[in-house]
N, C-alpha and C positions, 0 to 999 in steps of 0.2 A: 537599426537596419544593419544587415551584414555587409561586409565589404565584398566586392566582386571576387577578389582572389580567394576569400574564405569559402564562398559558395562553390567556386570551381573545385577547390580542394575537396570539399565534402562530397561533391558529385562524383569525382573520380574515385575517391575512397569507397563510396557507396557501391559503385559498380564493381570494384575489385572484391569487396567483401561479399557482395551478392553472388558473384561467380564462384568464389572459393567455397562458400557455404553450400551452394547447390551441388557441388561436387561431393562435399562431405556427406550430404544426406542422400545422394543418389546411390544408396547401397541396398542390398537385398534385405527385405523385411523379415526373412525367415529367422526364427528364434531371436526376435528383437526384445531384449530385456526392458528397454525403455517403454515399448508399447505395453508390456505386461504391467509395469509400474503405473503407467497412466490409467490403466484399467482398474487399478485399485482405488482411484478417486471416484466417489459417487455423490450425486446431488444431495441425497437425504443425509449422508454423513456430514457434508459441508454445512448444510442448513442447521443440523443439530448443534454444531459447535457455535455458529452464530447465535442460535437461540439461547445457548448456555451463557454467552456473554451478555445478551440482552437482559438477563435477569437482574443485572447490576445497574440498570438504567444507563445514563450517559457516561458513567465511569469517570466523571470529571476529577482531575487530579486534585490532591489535597483534601479528599473526603474519605469517609469510611467505605463507601461503595467502591471507590477506586482501589483501596487497599485490599478489600475482599476479592476484587476481580484479579488482582495480581496473584494473590494466594491461589485462587481457583485455576488460573492459567498454569502456575507451577505444578499443581496437583495433576492437571490433565497431561502435561508434558511427561511427567514421571510415569503416569499410568500407561502411556503408549510406548514406553521404553527409552525415552530420552531422560535418563535418570540422573545425569551429572549436572543438574540445574544449578545455576549460580545467580546471585543478586548483585546488581550494581547499585551502590548507595551514593546519593548526592543530596544537596540541600537546595531547595528552591525558595529564595527569599528576595524577590525583586523590589525595586523602589515602587511605592504606590503610584498607580496611574490616576489621572484625573477622572472624575465620574463620567460614565458613558451616558449619552443621550438615549434613553430607552424608547424603543418604538412602541406605539400603542397596539393593543390587541387587534384593533381593526386593520392595522397594516400587515398583520401576519398572513401568510398564504396558508389557509387551512383546507383548501381543496384544490386539486391539481387543475380543475376546469374552471375555477373561479378567477375572475380578473383581479389583478393586483391594484385596482383602483386608479389606473392610469399612470402608475409609477414605472413606466416603461418608455424607453426611447432608443435612439441609435447613438452609438458612441461616436462622437465627432461633433457635428453641428446640430445635434438634437433631432427631434422627430423628422424623418424624411431625409436626413443627412447621410452621407456615405460613411461606411464603416466596414472593416474586415469582419466584424462580429455579426452583422445583421442586427436584428432586434435583440435587446438585452433586458433581462429582468432585474429587479432590485435584489441585492444580496445583503446579508448581515448576520450577526450572531444573536439569536434569541436569548435573552436573560430573564424573561418574564415567565415566572412559574405558571401563572394563570393562562398563558397562551397555549399551554398543553391541555387539550380537552379531555384527555383520559386521566381520571382521578388516580388510578393505580400508578401510572407513570409519573404523575406529579409528585406523589408521596415518595417514590424511589429517589427522586432528584431534589428533594427539599433542602438537604444539607448544603451549605455554602462552603467553598474551599478555604483552607487556612494555609499560610506559608509554613515551611519546615522541611524535615527530612522526607526524602522520596526514595523508592526502590523500583527497579525494573528487573525482569527475569529473562534469562537466556539459557540455552543448553546447546550441546555440541555433539554431532556425529563425528567420531574420530576416524580419520583416514587410515587405511591399512599400510600404505607405502609412503605417503607424504603427509604425515600428521602435523607437520610444522607449517602447512599452508591451508588456507580455508577461504570459502565463499561465505558471505554473510547474507542471510535472508531475513528481512525485517518488515515490521508493520507496527503501527502505534495502537495501543490498547485503550488510551484515554479518548474521551470525546466531550462534547458539550452541546447545549442547545435545548435542554430539558426534553430529552427523548430517550431512545434506547441505543443510539449510536450504532445502528445496524449497518449502515453503509460506511459511515465515517467513524471508526474504522473496524468494526467487528468483521466486516467482509474481508479485509486484509489480514487481520489477526487470525481468523479462522483458517485462512489459506495457509499461512505459515505453520500453524499448529497441525493442519492436515499433512503438510509435507514432512513435518517432524515425525509424525506417525509412520508414514510410508518409509522414509529413509532409515528409521530406527527399527524396522521389522527385523526379526532374527535372521532372515534369509538374505538380507541386503548388505552388501559391502561397498564402500566407496574408497578409492585410492586417496582422495583429498578430503580434508575435513570440511564440514558444513556447520555453521552456527545459525541457530534459530533465535532471533532476538525480538522481543516485544517491548517496544519503547514506551516510556511514560512521558508526560509533559510535552507532547507534540503540539497540542493546541495553544500552549503558552509561548511558543517560539522555538520548538525543536530542542528543548532543554535537555531531555533525556538522552537523545542521540549525541548532542554536543558533549554532554558529560562523559559518555562512553568513549568518544574519540579523544577527549582530553586526558582521560585516565589511562587509556589502554594502547594508544597508538605507538608509544615508545617501548612497549613490551613485546612487540611483534617478533615472532620467531626465536624467542629466547627460551632455551631448554631450562626447566626449573622443576626439581633440582638438576644440576648438571649431570649428564650421563643417564638420566632417568627415562629418556624418550618421551617426556611429557612437555607439552608446550601450552601453557595457560592461555597465551594469546598467539595463535598461529598467524603467520604472515598473511595479510589481506590480499586476495587475488581479485575480488570483485564484491561490490555491495549492491543488492537488489532490494528495493523498497516496494511495498504494496499498500496503496492508500486510496480507498474508495473504488470498489470494484464492480458495482452493481448497475448503475443508472446510466443508460445511453439512449434517452428518449427524444433527442433532437433539440433544436433551438426553440426558444420562446416564440410564440406568435406575436402579432402586433399588439394584442391586448394583454400580453404577459402570460397567457396560459401555456401549459406544456402538455404534450400527449401523455396519456396514461400508459401507453404501450411502448415496449422496446422498439426502436426504429429498425428497419430492415438493414440499414447500413452499420449497425452496432458492431464495435470491434474492441479488442484489447489494445490500449495505447501503451507503447513502450517508449519511454522518453530518456534522452540524455541531455546534458546541459552544454550548449554550444560555446559558452564562454568559460568553461572550467579549464583547469590546467591539464586535464587528461581527456580532452574532447575526442581525439582520434581513437584512443583505446576504449572509451565509453561507447562511442558510436559502433565500433566493431562488436562490442558485447551486445549492444541493442539489436544489431542485425543478426547476430547468432541466435538470440532469443526469437526473433521473427521467423527465422528458418525452422526452428523447433516447432513454433506454432503452426507454420504451414504444413508440417508433416503430422503433428499429433493432435491438434485441436479438433474437437468433434463438432462444434456448432458455430463458433465465431472466429473470424480471422484476426490478425494482429497488424498494426501499423507502427511505424517508427517516426518520432518527431524530436526536435532539438530543444524543447522548452521545459526540461525538468526543473521544477521550482517548488518552494514552499512545502517540502516534505523531508522526511528524515534521511534521505540520501544526500541532501545538501551538505551536512557537515563532513561527509566522506569524500565529496567529489574531487577535491584537490589532493587527496591522499591515495586514492585507489579508483580504478574504473567503476563508475556508479551509474545505475539506471533506476527508473521508477516505472512500475506497472500500475495502470489505473484505468478508469472507465472512459474518461474524456481527456482532451488536452487541458492540462491544468492552467496554463497561462492564457488560454483563449476561451474554451467552452465553459469551464467551471466558473471562472471569474466573470463571465458574461451572463450568468444566471441560467445556464442550461439545466441545472439540477436544483429544483425547489426544495429538496430535502436537506441541502447543505446547511448545517448548523441551525436547523429549524425544528419545530415540533413534529414535522412529518417524517423524520428519520426514525421510524418505528417499524416493527415487524410487519404489521398489516399493510403497509404501503407497497411492499414489494411482491412480485409474482415469481413464479418459477423461471420465466424468461430472464428476469433480472438476476436471480441467484445463479442461473446457468452461465451468465457472462462471467461471474466471479469464479465459477468452477473452471471455465476455459482459461482464465488467467492462471489458475493453479496448474492446469495442464501445460501451459507455456513454460512456467518456471520449473516445474518438475522435470520435464523432458530436457530442457536446456541444461539445468544443473546436473542431471544424471549424465549427460554427455560430457560436460566439463570436468566432472569429478571421477570419471572412469567407473561408474556404478555397475555392479554385477549382482546377479541373483544366484545365490549358491545352490 
């Protein structure tokens, strides 16, 4: 629970931020370059990148399918003009874990309207007890190859991971007047669950790749640099993003070689993570089933972490993103919450203002089983509708418009 003083402080800051942002965006829309950039996002293009990632199955780290996906991402970034791609190298070799207790196939949720067999209750005193979550469904990571009914997808995911060297790819839009500073836009490209990892996290990876395409268009200039990073090893404990912070945080703002005007690691101004962008179908019913349809209250969740060292700065960044969504999103609104957790912005949150965009509140909705595709065989292309994909597109609109404002983006 939060202390009363902290709640009061957040409430006051929220009001100040909201007032300031409303003034910033109360400008004439004539010749608005941000609106033009947002119009360059389209649903079919976003879906095509997700579909391209899905061809590699769940892209589980430590496998050939993961390595091929990293190569493909780099090729796509270069093809859209973000040609200065780089690889971060690290080794993943953890201590062996005790064997997992595997769930039987009969326990897997294979249809969104099928009951979970009574494995549903209320968090607290059990069925009928009080809870902030309401009803919650069982969650877990599927490791059973045969739980995936699609034979083609089973074969894509047959190889098991091995420890060893890992790579992840990023590229950078160089700022024209402040190349020594940058915002980092991130998503994790690995997944698991014997699926196609469409939502977790091709949806976020495709978002970052689409923004790389737009910001690297020949007619687009930014005053501040922007880095587009596709993390690996998120599903094993944020290892790829932790490796990035460990290797590069002390290089920030150092000109190399001196006098060259080149900054291999510009100083971090903000980190924005995108993780699971598509599914906002509401809470489980009493029998554990979830609606097949996007709920009418669906929104883009923008989260900061209330116990980070940079809470105030991160909160201001989050509300700036909400203001951008209020102005430029076409279908879904955005909300702000203080529970950013379990995603690749966590390693950054005490170093730089950090936020995460996602479909549901991570610490509440996702953990309570609102999304039956999370780490299950259901995270495949055919599960999702255009209403789902459009939620991800609106998250892209949110980040594109906010970052364009923050980096002084112009169309030549």
